[in-house]
PDB file of N, CA, C and O in Angstrom:
ATOM      1  N   UNK A   1      14.149   5.039 -26.299  1.00  0.00           N
ATOM      2  CA  UNK A   1      13.337   6.072 -26.915  1.00  0.00           C
ATOM      3  C   UNK A   1      12.100   5.422 -27.511  1.00  0.00           C
ATOM      4  O   UNK A   1      12.206   4.530 -28.353  1.00  0.00           O
ATOM      5  N   UNK A   2      10.945   5.860 -27.084  1.00  0.00           N
ATOM      6  CA  UNK A   2       9.696   5.351 -27.625  1.00  0.00           C
ATOM      7  C   UNK A   2       9.319   6.159 -28.858  1.00  0.00           C
ATOM      8  O   UNK A   2       9.335   7.389 -28.819  1.00  0.00           O
ATOM      9  N   UNK A   3       8.979   5.479 -29.961  1.00  0.00           N
ATOM     10  CA  UNK A   3       8.623   6.213 -31.179  1.00  0.00           C
ATOM     11  C   UNK A   3       7.293   6.945 -31.022  1.00  0.00           C
ATOM     12  O   UNK A   3       6.352   6.436 -30.413  1.00  0.00           O
ATOM     13  N   UNK A   4       7.242   8.124 -31.573  1.00  0.00           N
ATOM     14  CA  UNK A   4       6.026   8.932 -31.546  1.00  0.00           C
ATOM     15  C   UNK A   4       5.178   8.608 -32.770  1.00  0.00           C
ATOM     16  O   UNK A   4       5.683   8.080 -33.760  1.00  0.00           O
ATOM     17  N   UNK A   5       3.899   8.924 -32.699  1.00  0.00           N
ATOM     18  CA  UNK A   5       2.978   8.611 -33.784  1.00  0.00           C
ATOM     19  C   UNK A   5       2.639   9.825 -34.654  1.00  0.00           C
ATOM     20  O   UNK A   5       2.253   9.663 -35.812  1.00  0.00           O
ATOM     21  N   UNK A   6       2.777  11.021 -34.119  1.00  0.00           N
ATOM     22  CA  UNK A   6       2.446  12.233 -34.853  1.00  0.00           C
ATOM     23  C   UNK A   6       3.719  12.922 -35.345  1.00  0.00           C
ATOM     24  O   UNK A   6       4.730  12.949 -34.643  1.00  0.00           O
ATOM     25  N   UNK A   7       3.660  13.477 -36.556  1.00  0.00           N
ATOM     26  CA  UNK A   7       4.833  14.091 -37.167  1.00  0.00           C
ATOM     27  C   UNK A   7       5.428  15.188 -36.285  1.00  0.00           C
ATOM     28  O   UNK A   7       6.645  15.235 -36.104  1.00  0.00           O
ATOM     29  N   UNK A   8       4.599  16.064 -35.739  1.00  0.00           N
ATOM     30  CA  UNK A   8       5.100  17.146 -34.879  1.00  0.00           C
ATOM     31  C   UNK A   8       5.819  16.592 -33.658  1.00  0.00           C
ATOM     32  O   UNK A   8       6.832  17.138 -33.219  1.00  0.00           O
ATOM     33  N   UNK A   9       5.288  15.505 -33.114  1.00  0.00           N
ATOM     34  CA  UNK A   9       5.925  14.878 -31.950  1.00  0.00           C
ATOM     35  C   UNK A   9       7.264  14.254 -32.328  1.00  0.00           C
ATOM     36  O   UNK A   9       8.225  14.305 -31.561  1.00  0.00           O
ATOM     37  N   UNK A  10       7.313  13.663 -33.522  1.00  0.00           N
ATOM     38  CA  UNK A  10       8.563  13.052 -33.996  1.00  0.00           C
ATOM     39  C   UNK A  10       9.640  14.115 -34.152  1.00  0.00           C
ATOM     40  O   UNK A  10      10.759  13.942 -33.669  1.00  0.00           O
ATOM     41  N   UNK A  11       9.312  15.208 -34.819  1.00  0.00           N
ATOM     42  CA  UNK A  11      10.318  16.252 -35.031  1.00  0.00           C
ATOM     43  C   UNK A  11      10.752  16.888 -33.713  1.00  0.00           C
ATOM     44  O   UNK A  11      11.930  17.195 -33.529  1.00  0.00           O
ATOM     45  N   UNK A  12       9.818  17.083 -32.807  1.00  0.00           N
ATOM     46  CA  UNK A  12      10.179  17.642 -31.494  1.00  0.00           C
ATOM     47  C   UNK A  12      11.097  16.685 -30.743  1.00  0.00           C
ATOM     48  O   UNK A  12      12.054  17.115 -30.099  1.00  0.00           O
ATOM     49  N   UNK A  13      10.809  15.404 -30.822  1.00  0.00           N
ATOM     50  CA  UNK A  13      11.636  14.408 -30.146  1.00  0.00           C
ATOM     51  C   UNK A  13      13.044  14.378 -30.738  1.00  0.00           C
ATOM     52  O   UNK A  13      14.027  14.290 -30.002  1.00  0.00           O
ATOM     53  N   UNK A  14      13.142  14.449 -32.052  1.00  0.00           N
ATOM     54  CA  UNK A  14      14.459  14.449 -32.694  1.00  0.00           C
ATOM     55  C   UNK A  14      15.256  15.697 -32.325  1.00  0.00           C
ATOM     56  O   UNK A  14      16.463  15.618 -32.096  1.00  0.00           O
ATOM     57  N   UNK A  15      14.595  16.832 -32.267  1.00  0.00           N
ATOM     58  CA  UNK A  15      15.278  18.075 -31.934  1.00  0.00           C
ATOM     59  C   UNK A  15      15.704  18.135 -30.474  1.00  0.00           C
ATOM     60  O   UNK A  15      16.629  18.867 -30.121  1.00  0.00           O
ATOM     61  N   UNK A  16      15.038  17.375 -29.638  1.00  0.00           N
ATOM     62  CA  UNK A  16      15.353  17.426 -28.209  1.00  0.00           C
ATOM     63  C   UNK A  16      16.622  16.644 -27.853  1.00  0.00           C
ATOM     64  O   UNK A  16      17.170  16.821 -26.765  1.00  0.00           O
ATOM     65  N   UNK A  17      17.087  15.788 -28.754  1.00  0.00           N
ATOM     66  CA  UNK A  17      18.284  14.996 -28.463  1.00  0.00           C
ATOM     67  C   UNK A  17      19.541  15.763 -28.834  1.00  0.00           C
ATOM     68  O   UNK A  17      19.577  16.481 -29.833  1.00  0.00           O
ATOM     69  N   UNK A  18      20.548  15.603 -28.032  1.00  0.00           N
ATOM     70  CA  UNK A  18      21.836  16.245 -28.265  1.00  0.00           C
ATOM     71  C   UNK A  18      22.597  15.446 -29.317  1.00  0.00           C
ATOM     72  O   UNK A  18      22.974  14.298 -29.078  1.00  0.00           O
ATOM     73  N   UNK A  19      22.821  16.047 -30.470  1.00  0.00           N
ATOM     74  CA  UNK A  19      23.502  15.335 -31.556  1.00  0.00           C
ATOM     75  C   UNK A  19      25.011  15.280 -31.354  1.00  0.00           C
ATOM     76  O   UNK A  19      25.735  14.814 -32.234  1.00  0.00           O
ATOM     77  N   UNK A  20      25.489  15.748 -30.215  1.00  0.00           N
ATOM     78  CA  UNK A  20      26.929  15.694 -29.946  1.00  0.00           C
ATOM     79  C   UNK A  20      27.319  14.492 -29.095  1.00  0.00           C
ATOM     80  O   UNK A  20      28.506  14.200 -28.948  1.00  0.00           O
ATOM     81  N   UNK A  21      26.345  13.798 -28.536  1.00  0.00           N
ATOM     82  CA  UNK A  21      26.697  12.596 -27.785  1.00  0.00           C
ATOM     83  C   UNK A  21      26.340  11.358 -28.604  1.00  0.00           C
ATOM     84  O   UNK A  21      25.638  11.454 -29.610  1.00  0.00           O
ATOM     85  N   UNK A  22      26.815  10.222 -28.178  1.00  0.00           N
ATOM     86  CA  UNK A  22      26.665   9.008 -28.974  1.00  0.00           C
ATOM     87  C   UNK A  22      25.203   8.625 -29.170  1.00  0.00           C
ATOM     88  O   UNK A  22      24.840   8.125 -30.234  1.00  0.00           O
ATOM     89  N   UNK A  23      24.370   8.845 -28.182  1.00  0.00           N
ATOM     90  CA  UNK A  23      22.959   8.470 -28.304  1.00  0.00           C
ATOM     91  C   UNK A  23      22.248   9.353 -29.342  1.00  0.00           C
ATOM     92  O   UNK A  23      21.481   8.857 -30.167  1.00  0.00           O
ATOM     93  N   UNK A  24      22.510  10.642 -29.290  1.00  0.00           N
ATOM     94  CA  UNK A  24      21.907  11.549 -30.260  1.00  0.00           C
ATOM     95  C   UNK A  24      22.370  11.267 -31.676  1.00  0.00           C
ATOM     96  O   UNK A  24      21.576  11.317 -32.616  1.00  0.00           O
ATOM     97  N   UNK A  25      23.656  10.970 -31.833  1.00  0.00           N
ATOM     98  CA  UNK A  25      24.190  10.635 -33.154  1.00  0.00           C
ATOM     99  C   UNK A  25      23.516   9.379 -33.681  1.00  0.00           C
ATOM    100  O   UNK A  25      23.127   9.325 -34.848  1.00  0.00           O
ATOM    101  N   UNK A  26      23.376   8.378 -32.839  1.00  0.00           N
ATOM    102  CA  UNK A  26      22.767   7.116 -33.260  1.00  0.00           C
ATOM    103  C   UNK A  26      21.295   7.297 -33.630  1.00  0.00           C
ATOM    104  O   UNK A  26      20.821   6.705 -34.600  1.00  0.00           O
ATOM    105  N   UNK A  27      20.588   8.096 -32.877  1.00  0.00           N
ATOM    106  CA  UNK A  27      19.176   8.355 -33.179  1.00  0.00           C
ATOM    107  C   UNK A  27      19.040   9.052 -34.531  1.00  0.00           C
ATOM    108  O   UNK A  27      18.219   8.652 -35.356  1.00  0.00           O
ATOM    109  N   UNK A  28      19.840  10.089 -34.757  1.00  0.00           N
ATOM    110  CA  UNK A  28      19.766  10.803 -36.037  1.00  0.00           C
ATOM    111  C   UNK A  28      20.219   9.927 -37.200  1.00  0.00           C
ATOM    112  O   UNK A  28      19.630   9.975 -38.280  1.00  0.00           O
ATOM    113  N   UNK A  29      21.243   9.142 -36.988  1.00  0.00           N
ATOM    114  CA  UNK A  29      21.727   8.228 -38.018  1.00  0.00           C
ATOM    115  C   UNK A  29      20.642   7.222 -38.402  1.00  0.00           C
ATOM    116  O   UNK A  29      20.436   6.944 -39.584  1.00  0.00           O
ATOM    117  N   UNK A  30      19.962   6.689 -37.417  1.00  0.00           N
ATOM    118  CA  UNK A  30      18.883   5.729 -37.670  1.00  0.00           C
ATOM    119  C   UNK A  30      17.736   6.393 -38.421  1.00  0.00           C
ATOM    120  O   UNK A  30      17.203   5.830 -39.377  1.00  0.00           O
ATOM    121  N   UNK A  31      17.368   7.570 -37.993  1.00  0.00           N
ATOM    122  CA  UNK A  31      16.289   8.314 -38.646  1.00  0.00           C
ATOM    123  C   UNK A  31      16.632   8.586 -40.115  1.00  0.00           C
ATOM    124  O   UNK A  31      15.812   8.351 -41.003  1.00  0.00           O
ATOM    125  N   UNK A  32      17.832   9.077 -40.361  1.00  0.00           N
ATOM    126  CA  UNK A  32      18.249   9.392 -41.732  1.00  0.00           C
ATOM    127  C   UNK A  32      18.266   8.150 -42.606  1.00  0.00           C
ATOM    128  O   UNK A  32      17.843   8.194 -43.761  1.00  0.00           O
ATOM    129  N   UNK A  33      18.747   7.058 -42.066  1.00  0.00           N
ATOM    130  CA  UNK A  33      18.816   5.821 -42.830  1.00  0.00           C
ATOM    131  C   UNK A  33      17.418   5.307 -43.183  1.00  0.00           C
ATOM    132  O   UNK A  33      17.175   4.878 -44.311  1.00  0.00           O
ATOM    133  N   UNK A  34      16.519   5.353 -42.228  1.00  0.00           N
ATOM    134  CA  UNK A  34      15.144   4.905 -42.482  1.00  0.00           C
ATOM    135  C   UNK A  34      14.466   5.760 -43.548  1.00  0.00           C
ATOM    136  O   UNK A  34      13.810   5.234 -44.448  1.00  0.00           O
ATOM    137  N   UNK A  35      14.624   7.059 -43.448  1.00  0.00           N
ATOM    138  CA  UNK A  35      14.031   7.961 -44.441  1.00  0.00           C
ATOM    139  C   UNK A  35      14.627   7.697 -45.820  1.00  0.00           C
ATOM    140  O   UNK A  35      13.896   7.600 -46.805  1.00  0.00           O
ATOM    141  N   UNK A  36      15.937   7.582 -45.893  1.00  0.00           N
ATOM    142  CA  UNK A  36      16.620   7.374 -47.167  1.00  0.00           C
ATOM    143  C   UNK A  36      16.184   6.078 -47.845  1.00  0.00           C
ATOM    144  O   UNK A  36      15.848   6.077 -49.030  1.00  0.00           O
ATOM    145  N   UNK A  37      16.189   4.980 -47.100  1.00  0.00           N
ATOM    146  CA  UNK A  37      15.823   3.692 -47.700  1.00  0.00           C
ATOM    147  C   UNK A  37      14.340   3.618 -48.034  1.00  0.00           C
ATOM    148  O   UNK A  37      13.959   2.982 -49.017  1.00  0.00           O
ATOM    149  N   UNK A  38      13.504   4.259 -47.231  1.00  0.00           N
ATOM    150  CA  UNK A  38      12.071   4.288 -47.539  1.00  0.00           C
ATOM    151  C   UNK A  38      11.831   5.057 -48.830  1.00  0.00           C
ATOM    152  O   UNK A  38      11.019   4.652 -49.662  1.00  0.00           O
ATOM    153  N   UNK A  39      12.538   6.165 -48.991  1.00  0.00           N
ATOM    154  CA  UNK A  39      12.393   6.964 -50.204  1.00  0.00           C
ATOM    155  C   UNK A  39      12.924   6.206 -51.423  1.00  0.00           C
ATOM    156  O   UNK A  39      12.306   6.236 -52.487  1.00  0.00           O
ATOM    157  N   UNK A  40      14.052   5.536 -51.276  1.00  0.00           N
ATOM    158  CA  UNK A  40      14.591   4.742 -52.383  1.00  0.00           C
ATOM    159  C   UNK A  40      13.630   3.622 -52.770  1.00  0.00           C
ATOM    160  O   UNK A  40      13.441   3.344 -53.954  1.00  0.00           O
ATOM    161  N   UNK A  41      13.029   2.986 -51.782  1.00  0.00           N
ATOM    162  CA  UNK A  41      12.059   1.919 -52.058  1.00  0.00           C
ATOM    163  C   UNK A  41      10.838   2.476 -52.776  1.00  0.00           C
ATOM    164  O   UNK A  41      10.325   1.856 -53.708  1.00  0.00           O
ATOM    165  N   UNK A  42      10.381   3.620 -52.353  1.00  0.00           N
ATOM    166  CA  UNK A  42       9.247   4.268 -53.005  1.00  0.00           C
ATOM    167  C   UNK A  42       9.546   4.541 -54.476  1.00  0.00           C
ATOM    168  O   UNK A  42       8.737   4.235 -55.352  1.00  0.00           O
ATOM    169  N   UNK A  43      10.721   5.122 -54.738  1.00  0.00           N
ATOM    170  CA  UNK A  43      11.098   5.414 -56.119  1.00  0.00           C
ATOM    171  C   UNK A  43      11.252   4.142 -56.940  1.00  0.00           C
ATOM    172  O   UNK A  43      10.858   4.106 -58.106  1.00  0.00           O
ATOM    173  N   UNK A  44      11.811   3.118 -56.355  1.00  0.00           N
ATOM    174  CA  UNK A  44      11.987   1.847 -57.047  1.00  0.00           C
ATOM    175  C   UNK A  44      10.634   1.238 -57.418  1.00  0.00           C
ATOM    176  O   UNK A  44      10.462   0.708 -58.516  1.00  0.00           O
ATOM    177  N   UNK A  45       9.704   1.318 -56.517  1.00  0.00           N
ATOM    178  CA  UNK A  45       8.372   0.767 -56.796  1.00  0.00           C
ATOM    179  C   UNK A  45       7.651   1.566 -57.875  1.00  0.00           C
ATOM    180  O   UNK A  45       6.988   0.992 -58.739  1.00  0.00           O
ATOM    181  N   UNK A  46       7.781   2.877 -57.827  1.00  0.00           N
ATOM    182  CA  UNK A  46       7.086   3.724 -58.797  1.00  0.00           C
ATOM    183  C   UNK A  46       7.706   3.685 -60.186  1.00  0.00           C
ATOM    184  O   UNK A  46       6.989   3.620 -61.185  1.00  0.00           O
ATOM    185  N   UNK A  47       9.036   3.725 -60.257  1.00  0.00           N
ATOM    186  CA  UNK A  47       9.701   3.919 -61.539  1.00  0.00           C
ATOM    187  C   UNK A  47      10.264   2.648 -62.166  1.00  0.00           C
ATOM    188  O   UNK A  47      10.432   2.582 -63.383  1.00  0.00           O
ATOM    189  N   UNK A  48      10.555   1.646 -61.353  1.00  0.00           N
ATOM    190  CA  UNK A  48      11.128   0.408 -61.900  1.00  0.00           C
ATOM    191  C   UNK A  48      10.247  -0.807 -61.652  1.00  0.00           C
ATOM    192  O   UNK A  48      10.537  -1.910 -62.114  1.00  0.00           O
ATOM    193  N   UNK A  49       9.177  -0.586 -60.920  1.00  0.00           N
ATOM    194  CA  UNK A  49       8.255  -1.666 -60.591  1.00  0.00           C
ATOM    195  C   UNK A  49       8.963  -2.841 -59.911  1.00  0.00           C
ATOM    196  O   UNK A  49       8.644  -4.002 -60.166  1.00  0.00           O
ATOM    197  N   UNK A  50       9.927  -2.523 -59.041  1.00  0.00           N
ATOM    198  CA  UNK A  50      10.619  -3.550 -58.263  1.00  0.00           C
ATOM    199  C   UNK A  50      10.306  -3.330 -56.788  1.00  0.00           C
ATOM    200  O   UNK A  50      10.120  -2.203 -56.330  1.00  0.00           O
ATOM    201  N   UNK A  51      10.254  -4.427 -56.069  1.00  0.00           N
ATOM    202  CA  UNK A  51       9.829  -4.384 -54.676  1.00  0.00           C
ATOM    203  C   UNK A  51      10.809  -5.153 -53.802  1.00  0.00           C
ATOM    204  O   UNK A  51      11.323  -6.199 -54.198  1.00  0.00           O
ATOM    205  N   UNK A  52      11.059  -4.629 -52.618  1.00  0.00           N
ATOM    206  CA  UNK A  52      11.833  -5.342 -51.603  1.00  0.00           C
ATOM    207  C   UNK A  52      10.884  -5.725 -50.478  1.00  0.00           C
ATOM    208  O   UNK A  52       9.886  -5.048 -50.233  1.00  0.00           O
ATOM    209  N   UNK A  53      11.207  -6.806 -49.808  1.00  0.00           N
ATOM    210  CA  UNK A  53      10.407  -7.198 -48.645  1.00  0.00           C
ATOM    211  C   UNK A  53      10.759  -6.287 -47.465  1.00  0.00           C
ATOM    212  O   UNK A  53      11.775  -5.592 -47.482  1.00  0.00           O
ATOM    213  N   UNK A  54       9.919  -6.305 -46.463  1.00  0.00           N
ATOM    214  CA  UNK A  54      10.195  -5.548 -45.242  1.00  0.00           C
ATOM    215  C   UNK A  54      11.497  -6.048 -44.624  1.00  0.00           C
ATOM    216  O   UNK A  54      12.315  -5.252 -44.161  1.00  0.00           O
ATOM    217  N   UNK A  55      11.690  -7.368 -44.617  1.00  0.00           N
ATOM    218  CA  UNK A  55      12.935  -7.932 -44.077  1.00  0.00           C
ATOM    219  C   UNK A  55      14.147  -7.457 -44.868  1.00  0.00           C
ATOM    220  O   UNK A  55      15.197  -7.170 -44.295  1.00  0.00           O
ATOM    221  N   UNK A  56      13.996  -7.377 -46.182  1.00  0.00           N
ATOM    222  CA  UNK A  56      15.095  -6.898 -47.022  1.00  0.00           C
ATOM    223  C   UNK A  56      15.462  -5.456 -46.710  1.00  0.00           C
ATOM    224  O   UNK A  56      16.640  -5.115 -46.608  1.00  0.00           O
ATOM    225  N   UNK A  57      14.454  -4.618 -46.558  1.00  0.00           N
ATOM    226  CA  UNK A  57      14.700  -3.216 -46.205  1.00  0.00           C
ATOM    227  C   UNK A  57      15.330  -3.098 -44.827  1.00  0.00           C
ATOM    228  O   UNK A  57      16.234  -2.290 -44.614  1.00  0.00           O
ATOM    229  N   UNK A  58      14.850  -3.903 -43.899  1.00  0.00           N
ATOM    230  CA  UNK A  58      15.402  -3.884 -42.541  1.00  0.00           C
ATOM    231  C   UNK A  58      16.874  -4.263 -42.551  1.00  0.00           C
ATOM    232  O   UNK A  58      17.680  -3.648 -41.851  1.00  0.00           O
ATOM    233  N   UNK A  59      17.233  -5.275 -43.343  1.00  0.00           N
ATOM    234  CA  UNK A  59      18.642  -5.684 -43.441  1.00  0.00           C
ATOM    235  C   UNK A  59      19.501  -4.583 -44.047  1.00  0.00           C
ATOM    236  O   UNK A  59      20.622  -4.351 -43.594  1.00  0.00           O
ATOM    237  N   UNK A  60      18.986  -3.902 -45.067  1.00  0.00           N
ATOM    238  CA  UNK A  60      19.737  -2.807 -45.687  1.00  0.00           C
ATOM    239  C   UNK A  60      19.974  -1.662 -44.700  1.00  0.00           C
ATOM    240  O   UNK A  60      21.077  -1.122 -44.617  1.00  0.00           O
ATOM    241  N   UNK A  61      18.946  -1.306 -43.968  1.00  0.00           N
ATOM    242  CA  UNK A  61      19.069  -0.237 -42.975  1.00  0.00           C
ATOM    243  C   UNK A  61      20.066  -0.639 -41.896  1.00  0.00           C
ATOM    244  O   UNK A  61      20.928   0.152 -41.513  1.00  0.00           O
ATOM    245  N   UNK A  62      19.947  -1.865 -41.408  1.00  0.00           N
ATOM    246  CA  UNK A  62      20.856  -2.357 -40.376  1.00  0.00           C
ATOM    247  C   UNK A  62      22.301  -2.330 -40.866  1.00  0.00           C
ATOM    248  O   UNK A  62      23.193  -1.892 -40.140  1.00  0.00           O
ATOM    249  N   UNK A  63      22.534  -2.791 -42.084  1.00  0.00           N
ATOM    250  CA  UNK A  63      23.892  -2.826 -42.632  1.00  0.00           C
ATOM    251  C   UNK A  63      24.452  -1.417 -42.782  1.00  0.00           C
ATOM    252  O   UNK A  63      25.614  -1.172 -42.458  1.00  0.00           O
ATOM    253  N   UNK A  64      23.631  -0.490 -43.271  1.00  0.00           N
ATOM    254  CA  UNK A  64      24.098   0.881 -43.445  1.00  0.00           C
ATOM    255  C   UNK A  64      24.468   1.512 -42.107  1.00  0.00           C
ATOM    256  O   UNK A  64      25.483   2.201 -42.006  1.00  0.00           O
ATOM    257  N   UNK A  65      23.664   1.285 -41.098  1.00  0.00           N
ATOM    258  CA  UNK A  65      23.948   1.861 -39.783  1.00  0.00           C
ATOM    259  C   UNK A  65      25.199   1.241 -39.183  1.00  0.00           C
ATOM    260  O   UNK A  65      26.031   1.954 -38.622  1.00  0.00           O
ATOM    261  N   UNK A  66      25.348  -0.080 -39.292  1.00  0.00           N
ATOM    262  CA  UNK A  66      26.562  -0.732 -38.783  1.00  0.00           C
ATOM    263  C   UNK A  66      27.808  -0.196 -39.482  1.00  0.00           C
ATOM    264  O   UNK A  66      28.822   0.077 -38.840  1.00  0.00           O
ATOM    265  N   UNK A  67      27.722  -0.048 -40.801  1.00  0.00           N
ATOM    266  CA  UNK A  67      28.871   0.478 -41.550  1.00  0.00           C
ATOM    267  C   UNK A  67      29.206   1.903 -41.122  1.00  0.00           C
ATOM    268  O   UNK A  67      30.377   2.256 -40.980  1.00  0.00           O
ATOM    269  N   UNK A  68      28.189   2.706 -40.920  1.00  0.00           N
ATOM    270  CA  UNK A  68      28.417   4.093 -40.507  1.00  0.00           C
ATOM    271  C   UNK A  68      29.030   4.154 -39.110  1.00  0.00           C
ATOM    272  O   UNK A  68      29.932   4.952 -38.856  1.00  0.00           O
ATOM    273  N   UNK A  69      28.542   3.317 -38.216  1.00  0.00           N
ATOM    274  CA  UNK A  69      29.120   3.264 -36.867  1.00  0.00           C
ATOM    275  C   UNK A  69      30.589   2.862 -36.949  1.00  0.00           C
ATOM    276  O   UNK A  69      31.437   3.443 -36.272  1.00  0.00           O
ATOM    277  N   UNK A  70      30.884   1.873 -37.775  1.00  0.00           N
ATOM    278  CA  UNK A  70      32.272   1.424 -37.920  1.00  0.00           C
ATOM    279  C   UNK A  70      33.160   2.507 -38.523  1.00  0.00           C
ATOM    280  O   UNK A  70      34.369   2.519 -38.289  1.00  0.00           O
ATOM    281  N   UNK A  71      32.571   3.415 -39.295  1.00  0.00           N
ATOM    282  CA  UNK A  71      33.370   4.487 -39.895  1.00  0.00           C
ATOM    283  C   UNK A  71      33.891   5.466 -38.840  1.00  0.00           C
ATOM    284  O   UNK A  71      34.837   6.208 -39.107  1.00  0.00           O
ATOM    285  N   UNK A  72      33.294   5.480 -37.658  1.00  0.00           N
ATOM    286  CA  UNK A  72      33.769   6.329 -36.561  1.00  0.00           C
ATOM    287  C   UNK A  72      34.959   5.717 -35.831  1.00  0.00           C
ATOM    288  O   UNK A  72      35.599   6.380 -35.014  1.00  0.00           O
ATOM    289  N   UNK A  73      35.250   4.472 -36.119  1.00  0.00           N
ATOM    290  CA  UNK A  73      36.231   3.712 -35.350  1.00  0.00           C
ATOM    291  C   UNK A  73      37.617   4.351 -35.301  1.00  0.00           C
ATOM    292  O   UNK A  73      38.228   4.408 -34.234  1.00  0.00           O
ATOM    293  N   UNK A  74      38.122   4.828 -36.431  1.00  0.00           N
ATOM    294  CA  UNK A  74      39.461   5.423 -36.467  1.00  0.00           C
ATOM    295  C   UNK A  74      39.528   6.740 -35.700  1.00  0.00           C
ATOM    296  O   UNK A  74      40.495   7.002 -34.985  1.00  0.00           O
ATOM    297  N   UNK A  75      38.501   7.561 -35.852  1.00  0.00           N
ATOM    298  CA  UNK A  75      38.481   8.867 -35.181  1.00  0.00           C
ATOM    299  C   UNK A  75      38.184   8.756 -33.700  1.00  0.00           C
ATOM    300  O   UNK A  75      38.791   9.442 -32.878  1.00  0.00           O
ATOM    301  N   UNK A  76      37.248   7.889 -33.369  1.00  0.00           N
ATOM    302  CA  UNK A  76      36.814   7.799 -31.970  1.00  0.00           C
ATOM    303  C   UNK A  76      36.375   6.370 -31.649  1.00  0.00           C
ATOM    304  O   UNK A  76      35.192   6.043 -31.747  1.00  0.00           O
ATOM    305  N   UNK A  77      37.322   5.528 -31.269  1.00  0.00           N
ATOM    306  CA  UNK A  77      36.975   4.138 -30.959  1.00  0.00           C
ATOM    307  C   UNK A  77      35.930   4.018 -29.844  1.00  0.00           C
ATOM    308  O   UNK A  77      35.071   3.137 -29.878  1.00  0.00           O
ATOM    309  N   UNK A  78      36.013   4.898 -28.878  1.00  0.00           N
ATOM    310  CA  UNK A  78      35.066   4.852 -27.759  1.00  0.00           C
ATOM    311  C   UNK A  78      33.639   5.148 -28.232  1.00  0.00           C
ATOM    312  O   UNK A  78      32.696   4.456 -27.848  1.00  0.00           O
ATOM    313  N   UNK A  79      33.489   6.174 -29.060  1.00  0.00           N
ATOM    314  CA  UNK A  79      32.187   6.524 -29.617  1.00  0.00           C
ATOM    315  C   UNK A  79      31.637   5.369 -30.442  1.00  0.00           C
ATOM    316  O   UNK A  79      30.479   4.980 -30.291  1.00  0.00           O
ATOM    317  N   UNK A  80      32.471   4.830 -31.307  1.00  0.00           N
ATOM    318  CA  UNK A  80      32.064   3.714 -32.153  1.00  0.00           C
ATOM    319  C   UNK A  80      31.624   2.519 -31.316  1.00  0.00           C
ATOM    320  O   UNK A  80      30.609   1.888 -31.609  1.00  0.00           O
ATOM    321  N   UNK A  81      32.379   2.218 -30.290  1.00  0.00           N
ATOM    322  CA  UNK A  81      32.059   1.083 -29.426  1.00  0.00           C
ATOM    323  C   UNK A  81      30.724   1.276 -28.709  1.00  0.00           C
ATOM    324  O   UNK A  81      29.902   0.360 -28.664  1.00  0.00           O
ATOM    325  N   UNK A  82      30.512   2.446 -28.158  1.00  0.00           N
ATOM    326  CA  UNK A  82      29.254   2.717 -27.449  1.00  0.00           C
ATOM    327  C   UNK A  82      28.048   2.628 -28.384  1.00  0.00           C
ATOM    328  O   UNK A  82      27.021   2.041 -28.043  1.00  0.00           O
ATOM    329  N   UNK A  83      28.195   3.220 -29.563  1.00  0.00           N
ATOM    330  CA  UNK A  83      27.075   3.193 -30.500  1.00  0.00           C
ATOM    331  C   UNK A  83      26.793   1.765 -30.964  1.00  0.00           C
ATOM    332  O   UNK A  83      25.632   1.366 -31.059  1.00  0.00           O
ATOM    333  N   UNK A  84      27.838   0.994 -31.252  1.00  0.00           N
ATOM    334  CA  UNK A  84      27.634  -0.380 -31.711  1.00  0.00           C
ATOM    335  C   UNK A  84      27.011  -1.231 -30.610  1.00  0.00           C
ATOM    336  O   UNK A  84      26.128  -2.044 -30.882  1.00  0.00           O
ATOM    337  N   UNK A  85      27.455  -1.056 -29.388  1.00  0.00           N
ATOM    338  CA  UNK A  85      26.859  -1.807 -28.276  1.00  0.00           C
ATOM    339  C   UNK A  85      25.368  -1.496 -28.148  1.00  0.00           C
ATOM    340  O   UNK A  85      24.553  -2.395 -27.941  1.00  0.00           O
ATOM    341  N   UNK A  86      25.027  -0.234 -28.271  1.00  0.00           N
ATOM    342  CA  UNK A  86      23.614   0.151 -28.183  1.00  0.00           C
ATOM    343  C   UNK A  86      22.834  -0.403 -29.367  1.00  0.00           C
ATOM    344  O   UNK A  86      21.721  -0.902 -29.203  1.00  0.00           O
ATOM    345  N   UNK A  87      23.413  -0.317 -30.554  1.00  0.00           N
ATOM    346  CA  UNK A  87      22.721  -0.786 -31.752  1.00  0.00           C
ATOM    347  C   UNK A  87      22.447  -2.288 -31.675  1.00  0.00           C
ATOM    348  O   UNK A  87      21.379  -2.746 -32.082  1.00  0.00           O
ATOM    349  N   UNK A  88      23.390  -3.041 -31.165  1.00  0.00           N
ATOM    350  CA  UNK A  88      23.242  -4.494 -31.103  1.00  0.00           C
ATOM    351  C   UNK A  88      22.396  -4.965 -29.918  1.00  0.00           C
ATOM    352  O   UNK A  88      21.995  -6.128 -29.864  1.00  0.00           O
ATOM    353  N   UNK A  89      22.127  -4.074 -28.979  1.00  0.00           N
ATOM    354  CA  UNK A  89      21.349  -4.500 -27.797  1.00  0.00           C
ATOM    355  C   UNK A  89      19.850  -4.508 -28.063  1.00  0.00           C
ATOM    356  O   UNK A  89      19.067  -4.842 -27.173  1.00  0.00           O
TER     357      UNK A  89
END
């Protein structure tokens, strides 16, 4: 999936993916994680005057996504495996 540059294109691209298959779940999970951590970083910078590096934020996002993928393991090992393989590739 190539990232879009315009907000309308981004939302259209996200809506076009089927959130019931592993690829759609992974795309939405990644999007949500990026938005969440970006917002937390923004609040931290504004209200606590603390800053994380880009690498630090990337590691946090990666860890959160890996943990979330692993949380699918008990319910659906196949889904978890496919998503983790894609995430690590």
